[in-house]
NUSE-418232 format. One record per residue: residue in one letter; residue number from 0; z, y, x negated of N, C-alpha, C in turn. Coordinates in steps of 0.1 Angstrom, whole numbers. Atoms other than C-alpha are relative to their C-alpha. Layout:
N
> residu num n_c3 n_c2 n_c1 ca_c3 ca_c2 ca_c1 c_c3 c_c2 c_c1
> a NUM Z Y X Z Y X Z Y X .
...
***
This chain:
426
> residu num n_c3 n_c2 n_c1 ca_c3 ca_c2 ca_c1 c_c3 c_c2 c_c1
> m 0 -2 -10 12 294 -284 -50 7 12 6 .
> e 1 -6 -13 -5 319 -255 -44 -6 12 -8 .
> s 2 6 -13 6 307 -219 -49 10 5 -10 .
> r 3 -6 -4 12 317 -207 -84 1 14 -1 .
> m 4 0 -14 1 311 -170 -79 1 7 13 .
> i 5 -2 -7 -13 325 -149 -50 4 15 -3 .
> l 6 -5 -14 0 328 -111 -47 8 2 12 .
> n 7 -10 -2 -10 359 -106 -28 1 13 6 .
> s 8 1 -14 -6 359 -69 -24 -6 10 -12 .
> i 9 5 -11 9 347 -36 -39 6 14 5 .
> e 10 -3 -14 -3 358 -1 -42 -11 9 -6 .
> i 11 13 -9 2 332 27 -42 7 14 0 .
> r 12 -6 -14 0 341 63 -54 -11 9 -6 .
> n 13 10 -12 4 317 94 -56 -14 -6 -2 .
> f 14 13 7 3 287 71 -52 -10 5 11 .
> r 15 8 -6 -10 258 88 -34 8 8 10 .
> g 16 -9 -8 -11 273 99 1 13 -5 2 .
> i 17 -12 7 -3 303 78 -3 11 7 -9 .
> e 18 -10 -6 9 334 98 -14 11 -12 -4 .
> y 19 -9 12 3 357 65 -12 -1 -10 11 .
> r 20 0 12 -9 353 31 5 6 -12 -8 .
> n 21 -4 13 5 371 -2 0 -5 -10 10 .
> i 22 7 9 -10 351 -31 16 3 -15 -5 .
> d 23 -2 14 3 361 -67 18 -10 -9 4 .
> f 24 11 9 -3 337 -97 17 6 -13 1 .
> k 25 -5 15 0 340 -134 25 -11 -7 -5 .
> p 26 10 9 5 322 -165 12 -9 -1 12 .
> g 27 9 2 -11 291 -173 32 -9 11 1 .
> f 28 10 -11 -3 271 -146 49 8 11 5 .
> n 29 -6 -13 -5 282 -110 52 -11 9 4 .
> l 30 10 -9 -5 262 -87 73 5 14 3 .
> v 31 -3 -14 -4 265 -49 71 -9 6 9 .
> i 32 9 -5 -11 254 -33 103 4 16 0 .
> g 33 -2 -14 -2 250 4 111 -13 8 2 .
> e 34 10 -8 -3 227 33 120 -6 3 -13 .
> n 35 7 -5 11 201 46 97 8 13 -5 .
> g 36 -7 -11 5 217 71 74 15 -1 -2 .
> k 37 -15 3 2 252 56 74 4 -5 -13 .
> g 38 -4 4 13 251 42 40 -1 -13 -4 .
> k 39 2 15 2 240 6 43 -6 -3 -14 .
> t 40 7 4 12 216 7 14 9 5 -13 .
> s 41 -8 -4 11 241 27 -7 11 -9 -4 .
> i 42 -10 10 1 267 1 -3 -6 -12 -10 .
> l 43 6 10 7 243 -25 -17 -2 5 -14 .
> e 44 4 -5 14 232 -2 -46 14 -1 -9 .
> a 45 -12 0 8 269 2 -55 5 -13 -5 .
> i 46 -3 15 4 274 -35 -55 -9 -4 -11 .
> s 47 10 4 11 243 -40 -77 5 6 -13 .
> v 48 -5 -6 11 258 -15 -102 12 -8 -5 .
> g 49 -14 7 4 292 -34 -101 -4 -14 -6 .
> l 50 3 14 6 275 -68 -107 -8 2 -12 .
> g 51 6 -3 13 255 -53 -134 10 -1 -13 .
> g 52 -10 2 11 288 -55 -154 1 -13 -4 .
> f 53 1 12 5 284 -91 -155 -12 -2 -9 .
> i 54 13 2 7 247 -91 -165 0 8 -13 .
> a 55 0 -7 13 256 -66 -193 5 -8 -11 .
> g 56 -4 11 11 272 -96 -211 -10 -9 -3 .
> v 57 11 9 2 240 -116 -210 -9 6 -11 .
> p 58 9 -5 10 220 -112 -242 -13 2 5 .
> n 59 14 -3 0 186 -96 -241 -4 4 14 .
> v 60 2 -2 -14 188 -86 -205 6 15 3 .
> y 61 -3 -14 -4 188 -49 -193 9 0 13 .
> s 62 -9 -1 -12 217 -42 -170 -3 12 9 .
> r 63 1 -11 -10 219 -19 -139 10 11 -4 .
> h 64 -9 -13 2 235 16 -146 0 11 11 .
> f 65 1 -11 -9 244 45 -125 -11 10 -3 .
> s 66 9 -9 3 215 69 -123 6 15 4 .
> i 67 -6 -14 -2 222 108 -122 -2 3 16 .
> d 68 0 -2 -13 210 107 -86 10 -6 8 .
> e 69 -9 6 -7 236 84 -76 15 6 0 .
> i 70 -13 -8 1 265 108 -85 1 9 13 .
> r 71 -2 -6 -14 279 121 -52 -1 17 -2 .
> a 72 3 -15 2 268 158 -47 2 7 14 .
> e 73 -2 -7 -12 276 185 -21 -8 13 -3 .
> y 74 8 -13 1 255 217 -15 6 11 9 .
> q 75 -7 -11 -6 268 251 -6 -11 11 -2 .
> r 76 10 -12 1 247 282 4 6 9 -8 .
> a 77 -2 -10 9 246 309 -21 -8 11 4 .
> g 78 9 -11 -5 233 342 -6 -8 -6 13 .
> d 79 8 2 -11 205 340 20 -10 -12 -3 .
> g 80 12 9 3 179 318 2 3 -10 -11 .
> s 81 -3 10 11 198 296 -24 12 -9 4 .
> c 82 -11 10 -1 221 266 -27 5 -3 -14 .
> i 83 -7 5 12 247 255 -52 2 -14 1 .
> k 84 -3 15 1 249 218 -61 13 -2 -8 .
> l 85 -12 4 6 283 205 -67 2 -14 -2 .
> t 86 0 14 2 287 171 -83 14 -4 -2 .
> h 87 -14 5 0 318 149 -81 0 -13 -9 .
> t 88 -3 10 9 328 127 -109 14 -2 -3 .
> p 89 8 11 4 338 101 -121 -6 -6 12 .
> v 90 5 9 -9 316 79 -101 4 -15 -5 .
> e 91 -7 13 4 332 44 -100 -4 -11 10 .
> v 92 2 12 -8 325 9 -87 10 -10 -5 .
> t 93 -8 11 6 354 -16 -90 -3 -13 8 .
> c 94 2 14 -6 347 -53 -84 11 -9 -1 .
> y 95 -10 11 0 372 -80 -74 -7 -13 3 .
> a 96 8 11 0 356 -113 -79 9 -13 -4 .
> t 97 -5 13 4 364 -150 -83 -11 -6 -7 .
> i 98 12 7 7 343 -167 -111 7 -13 -6 .
> h 99 -5 12 4 350 -203 -118 15 -2 2 .
> n 100 -14 2 -4 383 -204 -100 9 11 -6 .
> q 101 -8 -9 6 394 -174 -120 -2 14 6 .
> k 102 2 -14 -7 402 -140 -103 -1 10 -12 .
> i 103 4 -11 11 387 -111 -124 -4 13 8 .
> e 104 5 -12 -6 382 -75 -117 -5 9 -12 .
> w 105 6 -10 12 363 -47 -137 -4 13 8 .
> i 106 5 -13 -4 354 -11 -133 -12 5 -7 .
> r 107 11 -7 6 321 5 -140 1 15 4 .
> t 108 -3 -15 -1 324 43 -145 -11 8 -8 .
> r 109 8 -11 7 302 73 -153 8 12 2 .
> n 110 -9 -11 0 325 101 -163 -5 13 3 .
> s 111 5 -14 -2 302 130 -161 -15 -1 3 .
> v 112 14 -2 -2 267 142 -151 -8 -3 -14 .
> n 113 7 -1 14 258 145 -190 2 -15 -6 .
> a 114 -2 12 8 270 110 -198 -13 -9 0 .
> s 115 12 7 1 242 88 -210 0 -14 6 .
> r 116 -2 14 -5 256 54 -200 13 -1 9 .
> s 117 -12 4 -9 282 38 -177 9 -9 -10 .
> t 118 -8 8 8 313 21 -192 5 -12 11 .
> i 119 -5 12 -7 328 -13 -182 15 -2 -5 .
> q 120 -13 4 3 365 -19 -183 8 -8 10 .
> p 121 -2 5 13 382 -41 -190 -14 -9 -3 .
> r 122 11 7 5 356 -60 -211 -1 -15 3 .
> q 123 -2 14 -2 367 -94 -199 -13 -5 7 .
> i 124 12 5 -7 337 -97 -175 -12 -2 -9 .
> v 125 11 2 10 313 -90 -203 1 -12 -10 .
> k 126 -2 12 9 328 -116 -226 -2 -13 8 .
> l 127 2 13 -8 328 -142 -198 -14 -3 2 .
> a 128 14 4 -1 292 -137 -191 -7 -3 -12 .
> e 129 6 4 13 282 -139 -228 4 -14 -2 .
> e 130 -6 15 1 303 -172 -229 -8 -9 8 .
> l 131 6 9 -9 287 -187 -200 -15 -1 -2 .
> s 132 15 0 2 251 -176 -208 -4 -7 -13 .
> t 133 2 4 13 253 -188 -244 3 -15 -3 .
> k 134 -4 13 1 269 -222 -240 -10 -11 6 .
> e 135 10 11 -6 250 -255 -232 6 -4 12 .
> g 136 -3 6 -13 251 -266 -197 10 10 7 .
> g 137 -9 -9 -8 276 -251 -171 -9 9 9 .
> e 138 8 -8 -10 264 -232 -141 0 15 -3 .
> l 139 2 -16 1 251 -195 -145 -1 3 14 .
> p 140 0 -4 -14 257 -178 -111 -13 9 1 .
> i 141 12 -9 -2 226 -162 -95 5 13 6 .
> i 142 -4 -14 -3 229 -124 -92 -14 7 4 .
> v 143 13 -7 -4 199 -107 -74 0 10 12 .
> y 144 1 -10 -10 191 -77 -53 -14 0 6 .
> e 145 12 2 -6 163 -85 -28 -1 11 11 .
> a 146 4 -10 -9 146 -59 -6 -15 1 2 .
> a 147 13 -2 -3 114 -53 12 -9 8 -10 .
> a 148 7 -9 9 105 -24 -10 -3 -5 -13 .
> r 149 3 5 14 107 -45 -41 -13 -8 -1 .
> v 150 13 8 -1 78 -67 -30 -12 9 -3 .
> w 151 11 -8 1 56 -36 -27 0 9 -11 .
> s 152 0 -8 13 68 -19 -59 2 -11 -11 .
> q 153 0 11 10 58 -45 -85 0 6 -15 .
> k 154 -2 -5 14 68 -42 -122 -10 -8 -8 .
> n 155 8 6 10 43 -48 -150 9 -8 -9 .
> d 156 -8 9 9 54 -78 -171 -8 -7 -12 .
> t 157 6 7 9 45 -93 -204 2 -17 3 .
> k 158 -1 13 -3 40 -131 -205 11 -6 -8 .
> i 159 -11 7 7 68 -154 -215 -4 -4 -13 .
> t 160 5 3 13 67 -158 -252 7 -12 -5 .
> k 161 -7 13 5 76 -188 -273 13 2 -4 .
> g 162 -14 -2 4 108 -172 -286 9 -1 12 .
> n 163 -10 0 -11 123 -171 -251 -3 -12 10 .
> k 164 5 9 -11 108 -202 -234 12 -7 7 .
> q 165 -10 8 -6 140 -220 -229 13 9 3 .
> d 166 -11 -8 -1 162 -189 -225 3 2 15 .
> r 167 -4 0 -14 182 -193 -193 3 16 5 .
> s 168 -3 -14 -3 190 -155 -195 -12 7 7 .
> l 169 11 -6 -9 155 -148 -180 2 0 14 .
> g 170 -2 0 -15 169 -157 -147 8 14 5 .
> y 171 -7 -13 -4 187 -123 -148 -10 13 -3 .
> r 172 9 -10 3 156 -103 -159 -5 7 14 .
> d 173 5 -9 -12 148 -74 -133 7 -5 12 .
> a 174 -7 5 -14 173 -90 -109 7 9 8 .
> l 175 -6 -11 -8 189 -58 -99 -8 14 -1 .
> g 176 8 -10 0 159 -36 -104 -6 6 13 .
> e 177 7 -5 -11 139 -15 -80 -12 -6 4 .
> a 178 12 7 -2 108 -34 -85 0 -15 -1 .
> s 179 0 15 2 100 -71 -82 -9 -3 -11 .
> n 180 7 4 10 85 -90 -109 -9 -11 2 .
> i 181 10 13 -4 57 -113 -93 -6 -5 -12 .
> k 182 7 6 10 39 -116 -126 9 -9 -7 .
> m 183 -10 9 9 70 -130 -144 1 -14 8 .
> l 184 -2 12 -8 72 -155 -114 -12 -8 -2 .
> k 185 12 8 3 35 -165 -118 -2 -5 -14 .
> n 186 0 5 14 38 -168 -155 9 -13 -1 .
> w 187 -10 12 0 67 -192 -149 -8 -13 6 .
> c 188 7 12 -8 45 -213 -125 -10 -5 -10 .
> v 189 10 6 9 18 -216 -152 7 -8 -10 .
> k 190 -10 7 11 44 -226 -178 4 -14 5 .
> m 191 -4 12 -4 57 -253 -156 -11 -9 3 .
> e 192 12 8 -3 22 -265 -146 -4 -6 -14 .
> l 193 5 5 12 12 -268 -183 10 -10 -7 .
> t 194 -11 9 4 46 -284 -192 -1 -14 7 .
> g 195 0 13 -7 42 -310 -165 -13 -7 -4 .
> f 196 11 7 4 6 -317 -176 2 -7 -13 .
> k 197 -2 5 14 16 -322 -212 9 -13 0 .
> m 198 -11 10 0 46 -344 -203 -5 -12 10 .
> q 199 5 10 -8 25 -363 -177 10 -4 12 .
> k 200 -9 2 -10 52 -358 -151 3 13 7 .
> k 201 -4 -12 -6 65 -334 -125 13 5 -4 .
> i 202 -13 -6 4 91 -308 -135 9 2 11 .
> a 203 -9 2 -12 121 -315 -112 3 15 4 .
> e 204 -4 -13 -4 133 -278 -111 -12 9 7 .
> y 205 11 -8 -4 98 -264 -106 -4 -6 15 .
> e 206 3 7 -14 92 -289 -77 10 4 11 .
> a 207 -11 -2 -10 126 -281 -62 -1 16 5 .
> a 208 1 -12 -5 118 -244 -62 -11 2 10 .
> k 209 11 0 -10 85 -248 -44 5 -6 14 .
> k 210 -4 7 -12 102 -271 -20 11 10 7 .
> a 211 -9 -9 -6 128 -245 -13 -7 11 10 .
> v 212 8 -10 -7 102 -219 -3 -7 -7 13 .
> a 213 6 8 -11 84 -247 19 10 -3 11 .
> d 214 -12 3 -9 118 -256 35 3 11 9 .
> f 215 -3 -12 -6 126 -221 42 -10 5 11 .
> m 216 10 -4 -7 93 -212 58 -1 -10 12 .
> s 217 0 9 -10 94 -244 79 11 2 10 .
> i 218 -12 -3 -11 128 -236 94 -3 15 6 .
> m 219 4 -11 -6 115 -201 100 -9 -1 11 .
> e 220 11 3 -10 85 -214 120 5 -9 11 .
> t 221 -4 10 -9 102 -244 137 15 -1 3 .
> g 222 -14 1 -2 139 -240 135 6 -12 -7 .
> k 223 -6 11 8 143 -271 113 -10 -4 -12 .
> r 224 8 5 13 130 -288 79 -11 -9 6 .
> r 225 12 9 -3 96 -302 85 -10 -1 -11 .
> n 226 9 0 11 68 -312 61 -14 6 4 .
> n 227 14 -7 -5 42 -288 76 -2 13 -9 .
> c 228 3 -12 8 45 -260 49 1 -5 -15 .
> e 229 0 4 16 37 -263 10 -4 14 -7 .
> i 230 3 -11 9 37 -237 -18 -5 -6 -13 .
> f 231 3 6 11 17 -245 -48 -10 11 -8 .
> y 232 8 -8 9 -2 -229 -78 -14 -5 -2 .
> d 233 16 3 1 -41 -229 -78 -5 4 -15 .
> h 234 5 -3 13 -54 -232 -114 -12 8 0 .
> q 235 12 -6 1 -88 -221 -107 0 16 6 .
> l 236 -1 -14 -5 -79 -190 -86 10 8 -7 .
> e 237 -12 -6 6 -48 -183 -106 9 7 9 .
> e 238 -8 -7 -10 -29 -176 -76 9 -10 7 .
> i 239 -9 9 -8 1 -189 -57 -3 -1 13 .
> m 240 7 3 -14 -11 -205 -24 11 -5 9 .
> y 241 -8 4 -12 6 -211 9 -8 -9 9 .
> l 242 5 9 -10 -1 -240 31 8 -1 13 .
> d 243 -8 2 -13 9 -240 68 -9 -8 8 .
> s 244 7 9 -9 -3 -271 87 -15 0 -9 .
> d 245 14 1 6 -42 -268 78 -5 13 -4 .
> d 246 3 -14 4 -43 -231 69 5 2 -14 .
> i 247 -3 -3 15 -44 -222 31 -5 13 -3 .
> l 248 3 -14 5 -43 -186 18 9 3 -13 .
> p 249 -9 -5 10 -31 -170 -14 10 8 7 .
> v 250 -11 -7 -6 3 -155 -7 -3 14 1 .
> n 251 2 -14 0 -9 -120 -16 -11 6 10 .
> q 252 10 -3 -12 -35 -122 13 8 -3 13 .
> l 253 -6 2 -13 -9 -130 39 6 13 5 .
> s 254 -6 -11 -5 7 -105 63 13 4 -8 .
> a 255 -12 -6 8 36 -82 51 11 -8 4 .
> g 256 -12 9 -2 61 -105 70 0 -12 -9 .
> y 257 0 11 9 50 -135 53 2 2 -15 .
> q 258 -1 -3 14 47 -120 19 15 3 -4 .
> s 259 -12 -4 3 81 -104 20 10 -12 0 .
> l 260 -9 12 -1 98 -137 30 -3 -10 -12 .
> i 261 4 10 11 78 -160 5 4 6 -13 .
> w 262 -4 -5 13 83 -137 -24 14 1 -3 .
> m 263 -16 -1 1 120 -132 -17 5 -14 -4 .
> v 264 -6 14 3 128 -169 -15 -6 -7 -12 .
> f 265 5 6 12 104 -179 -43 8 7 -11 .
> d 266 -6 -8 12 121 -152 -65 14 -7 -2 .
> i 267 -14 6 1 157 -166 -56 -2 -14 -6 .
> a 268 2 14 5 145 -203 -62 -3 0 -15 .
> y 269 4 -1 14 128 -194 -94 12 4 -10 .
> r 270 -11 -4 9 159 -177 -108 10 -11 -1 .
> m 271 -9 11 0 181 -206 -98 -6 -11 -11 .
> a 272 6 11 9 156 -230 -117 2 3 -15 .
> v 273 -1 -5 14 156 -208 -149 15 0 -3 .
> l 274 -13 -1 4 193 -203 -148 8 -13 -1 .
> n 275 -7 13 0 204 -239 -141 -10 -11 -1 .
> p 276 11 9 0 174 -261 -151 6 -15 -1 .
> d 277 -6 13 1 198 -291 -156 4 -6 15 .
> y 278 -2 5 -13 203 -292 -119 -11 -8 5 .
> g 279 12 8 -3 169 -306 -117 -5 3 15 .
> d 280 5 -2 -15 160 -312 -79 10 6 9 .
> e 281 -11 -6 -6 193 -298 -70 3 15 -3 .
> i 282 -2 -15 4 188 -261 -81 5 8 10 .
> t 283 -3 -10 -10 193 -247 -47 16 -1 3 .
> k 284 -13 1 0 230 -258 -51 7 11 -8 .
> t 285 -4 -10 7 234 -229 -74 9 10 8 .
> s 286 -9 -9 -8 262 -204 -64 -2 14 -6 .
> g 287 1 -15 5 263 -165 -69 -1 8 13 .
> v 288 1 -10 -9 257 -133 -50 -14 4 1 .
> i 289 12 -5 -3 226 -123 -33 0 11 10 .
> l 290 1 -12 -9 220 -88 -18 -13 1 6 .
> i 291 13 -2 -8 193 -83 8 2 13 9 .
> d 292 0 -12 -8 186 -48 21 -10 -1 12 .
> e 293 9 0 -12 171 -45 56 -5 -14 2 .
> i 294 5 15 0 167 -83 61 -9 -1 12 .
> d 295 9 1 -12 148 -76 93 -14 5 -3 .
> t 296 13 -6 2 120 -57 77 -12 -8 -1 .
> h 297 12 7 -1 86 -68 85 1 -12 8 .
> l 298 -3 12 -7 100 -97 106 -4 1 15 .
> h 299 2 1 -15 86 -107 140 13 -3 6 .
> p 300 -13 3 -6 114 -110 165 4 -14 1 .
> r 301 -2 14 0 109 -148 167 5 -4 -13 .
> w 302 -5 3 11 116 -149 130 15 6 -3 .
> q 303 -13 -6 1 146 -126 132 10 -9 5 .
> w 304 -9 11 -4 162 -154 151 5 -10 -10 .
> n 305 -2 12 8 161 -179 123 2 4 -14 .
> v 306 -1 -2 15 162 -159 91 14 -3 -6 .
> i 307 -13 4 6 201 -162 85 2 -14 -1 .
> s 308 -2 15 0 202 -198 94 -10 -5 -11 .
> a 309 9 5 10 172 -205 72 4 2 -15 .
> l 310 -7 -3 13 188 -188 41 12 -8 -3 .
> r 311 -14 8 3 222 -206 45 -4 -13 -1 .
> t 312 3 14 1 205 -239 50 -7 -3 -14 .
> v 313 7 2 13 183 -237 19 9 3 -12 .
> f 314 -8 -4 11 208 -219 -3 15 -1 4 .
> p 315 -12 1 -8 242 -233 10 11 5 -8 .
> n 316 -12 -4 7 265 -222 -19 1 14 -4 .
> v 317 1 -15 4 254 -185 -22 8 8 10 .
> q 318 -7 -11 -7 274 -155 -10 -11 9 3 .
> f 319 10 -11 -4 249 -133 10 7 12 5 .
> i 320 -4 -13 -6 255 -96 16 -13 7 3 .
> a 321 12 -6 -5 228 -82 37 2 11 10 .
> t 322 -2 -12 -7 221 -51 56 -11 -1 13 .
> t 323 9 -1 -12 205 -46 92 4 9 10 .
> h 324 -4 -6 -11 204 -26 122 -8 -6 12 .
> a 325 7 6 -10 183 -51 142 9 -9 9 .
> s 326 -9 6 -10 200 -63 174 -2 -16 0 .
> i 327 3 14 1 183 -98 171 7 -7 -11 .
> i 328 -9 6 11 198 -104 137 14 -2 2 .
> i 329 -15 1 -4 233 -95 149 3 -11 8 .
> a 330 -3 9 -11 230 -117 180 -2 -15 -5 .
> s 331 3 14 5 217 -147 158 10 -2 -11 .
> a 332 -9 2 10 244 -144 133 13 -9 3 .
> k 333 -10 8 -3 266 -174 136 9 -2 -12 .
> d 334 -11 3 11 299 -178 115 -3 11 -12 .
> v 335 1 -9 10 293 -146 96 10 11 0 .
> n 336 -10 -12 2 314 -117 84 -8 13 3 .
> i 337 7 -12 -3 302 -85 102 7 12 -4 .
> i 338 -7 -13 6 310 -51 85 -7 11 8 .
> d 339 7 -10 -7 303 -24 110 4 15 -6 .
> i 340 -3 -13 6 300 10 91 -3 12 9 .
> d 341 1 -10 -9 293 30 122 14 6 3 .
> t 342 -15 -6 -2 331 35 127 4 7 -13 .
> e 343 -5 -9 10 350 60 106 5 -9 -12 .
> d 344 -7 8 10 371 35 88 -6 -15 -4 .
> y 345 6 14 -1 346 6 90 9 -10 7 .
> s 346 -8 12 -7 356 -25 109 -8 -12 -3 .
> y 347 5 13 2 351 -61 106 1 -8 14 .
> r 348 2 6 -13 338 -79 135 -2 -16 -1 .
> t 349 3 14 0 338 -116 145 -14 -4 4 .
> s 350 15 4 -3 304 -134 149 -4 5 14 .
> m 351 5 -2 -14 284 -120 179 -12 -10 3 .
> y 352 10 10 -1 264 -152 179 -1 -4 15 .
> g 353 2 4 -14 250 -160 214 0 11 9 .
> l 354 1 -10 -11 252 -126 230 -15 4 1 .
> d 355 14 -5 -3 221 -114 246 -3 13 -8 .
> v 356 4 -12 9 202 -86 227 4 12 8 .
> n 357 -5 -12 -7 209 -61 255 14 3 -2 .
> t 358 -14 -2 1 246 -66 253 3 5 -15 .
> t 359 -2 -4 14 244 -62 214 -3 14 -1 .
> l 360 5 -13 1 224 -31 218 11 9 6 .
> e 361 -8 -9 -8 246 -15 246 15 2 -4 .
> n 362 -14 0 1 281 -26 238 5 2 -14 .
> y 363 -4 0 13 281 -28 200 -8 9 -9 .
> q 364 8 -10 8 253 -5 187 -1 12 7 .
> k 365 -1 -12 -8 258 20 215 -14 6 0 .
> a 366 14 -4 -2 220 22 221 -4 -5 13 .
> q 367 6 5 -12 199 18 252 -9 -11 -2 .
> s 368 9 12 1 182 -14 258 -14 3 7 .
> l 369 13 -5 -5 154 6 276 -3 14 -5 .
> p 370 2 -13 2 137 38 269 9 9 8 .
> i 371 -9 -9 -6 159 68 277 -5 4 14 .
> i 372 4 -5 -13 137 80 307 0 -12 10 .
> v 373 -1 12 -9 134 44 321 14 -3 3 .
> d 374 -14 5 -1 170 36 316 6 10 10 .
> g 375 -5 -10 -9 179 69 335 -4 -4 15 .
> i 376 6 2 -13 156 60 364 7 -13 6 .
> v 377 -5 12 -4 168 24 366 16 2 3 .
> n 378 -13 -3 -4 204 36 366 3 6 13 .
> d 379 -1 -8 -13 198 60 394 -4 -9 12 .
> f 380 4 8 -10 180 33 413 12 -10 4 .
> n 381 -12 8 -4 210 9 411 11 6 5 .
> r 382 -11 -8 -6 235 35 418 -4 3 15 .
> s 383 5 -3 -15 216 43 451 1 -12 7 .
> i 384 -1 15 -7 213 5 460 16 -2 2 .
> d 385 -15 3 -2 252 1 454 5 9 11 .
> n 386 -5 -10 -11 258 31 477 -7 -1 13 .
> q 387 8 2 -13 234 18 504 -9 13 2 .
> l 388 9 -13 -1 211 50 499 -13 -5 -3 .
> l 389 14 8 2 179 30 504 -11 9 -1 .
> d 390 11 -9 1 157 60 510 -1 7 -12 .
> e 391 -1 -6 14 169 75 477 -4 -10 -10 .
> a 392 6 12 8 164 41 460 -16 0 -1 .
> e 393 14 0 -2 128 42 473 -7 10 -9 .
> e 394 6 -11 7 122 75 457 2 -2 -16 .
> h 395 -2 5 15 136 62 423 -9 -10 -3 .
> l 396 9 11 3 114 31 426 -13 6 -2 .
> m 397 14 -7 2 83 53 431 0 8 -15 .
> a 398 0 -6 13 93 72 400 -1 -9 -11 .
> l 399 1 10 10 97 40 380 -14 -6 0 .
> e 400 14 5 -1 63 29 392 -10 10 -7 .
> r 401 7 -9 7 48 61 379 2 1 -14 .
> e 402 -3 1 14 64 57 346 -5 -14 -6 .
> l 403 3 13 6 57 20 341 -12 -8 6 .
> g 404 11 6 -6 30 10 365 4 -11 10 .
> d 405 -5 8 -11 32 -12 396 3 -15 -4 .
> e 406 -1 14 3 31 -46 379 10 -2 -11 .
> h 407 -10 1 9 57 -40 353 12 -8 5 .
> p 408 -11 8 -3 85 -66 353 11 7 6 .
> m 409 -11 -7 -4 112 -41 356 -3 7 15 .
> v 410 5 -5 -14 93 -25 386 1 -11 11 .
> v 411 1 12 -9 88 -59 402 14 -4 4 .
> k 412 -15 5 -2 126 -67 398 7 8 9 .
> c 413 -6 -10 -8 137 -34 413 -6 1 14 .
> r 414 6 1 -13 112 -37 442 5 -11 9 .
> e 415 -7 12 -8 126 -72 451 13 3 4 .
> r 416 -14 -3 -4 161 -59 450 1 9 12 .
> l 417 0 -9 -11 152 -31 473 -4 -7 12 .
> e 418 5 7 -13 133 -54 498 12 -9 5 .
> l 419 -11 7 -5 163 -78 498 11 9 7 .
> e 420 -10 -9 -7 187 -49 505 -4 4 14 .
> k 421 7 -4 -13 164 -38 534 2 -12 11 .
> m 422 -1 12 -8 165 -73 549 14 -2 5 .
> f 423 -14 3 -4 203 -75 549 5 11 8 .
> t 424 -4 -12 -10 206 -40 567 -7 0 12 .
> e 425 8 0 -14 181 -47 594 8 -7 11 .
***
């Protein structure tokens, strides 16, 4: 099944700290890399406002708008103890997308600080979304913004009512908000369990959503799909449970790393099931755009190696746009579009898959692979060895021992090199 929604590029103007940027994306996985404070999150927030133009056409769903804090501002000193805030408008996000093989573009604009709402021009995207969401059948693309902060900032939610039981538009509720809606997810699980009980059969899209989470966690743990993980709803405890081999716990009692992953993937799979229930056990073939901020947050390094592969395997038709500054994530990224925002004009890099982490740190992220003090001592030691200044190298080795201890692997490695050099010079 080919992907039916792709964000090709975006133009951002006067959004947060961004005066103007034009960024291109590709199908598959896009990874935005850069130091903290460079604007990675701002890019995703701008995209979420832009994609909110589609959701604005979906009935009974609140769309994402520009907030007043997202209007670009500059500050100037006024006298000795005051500042003047200068705001820049209009704030604009222009999206260039392909939806169902149709190229379409739209602009979301807030013209002034005092404007109460943002505008969408042209209205073609709104009409298209309304048409897709109200007709029977046909794929609705998933659009969702995932971030670790959403898991810990949960939104109160009312139960699913009779009036919207079969409403596919529920798959867009809170999709671009700042808080997750785990209660809505739990309510859906209860609804599916009750429906299955009444019908005396398993609900295909519900089972597929749970399987997506289990498959994802299995790949994270072992690198491949295995039947060692399970996700299920416990009626007595009224909790979503996670089974890993023989260990069973409520998801909300797992570590931060487990929780952030499970809730994120379950949220994605749940939305796919609600948007496209006719896909049955193939809901994970849904296409669309998923934004993930700081994909490495709370993840053990072992998991960082697998997270991109796991997401692409479980959700093969989705376009991902994620941010990170973790060197392992960058080195694990096979066949991805890397957008480096550390450079003035932004740059697009080919995959860095297979590079060792130190190379990624030093050559691409311009960071030391060792603490600064240790890095300096090691460099001095190696320079002395290269110049055959063995007495000087011995002094650097002693300094390294004082810093790290006699048995540290780096100390052992340097000591062995010095001893080898002494053997050759005798």
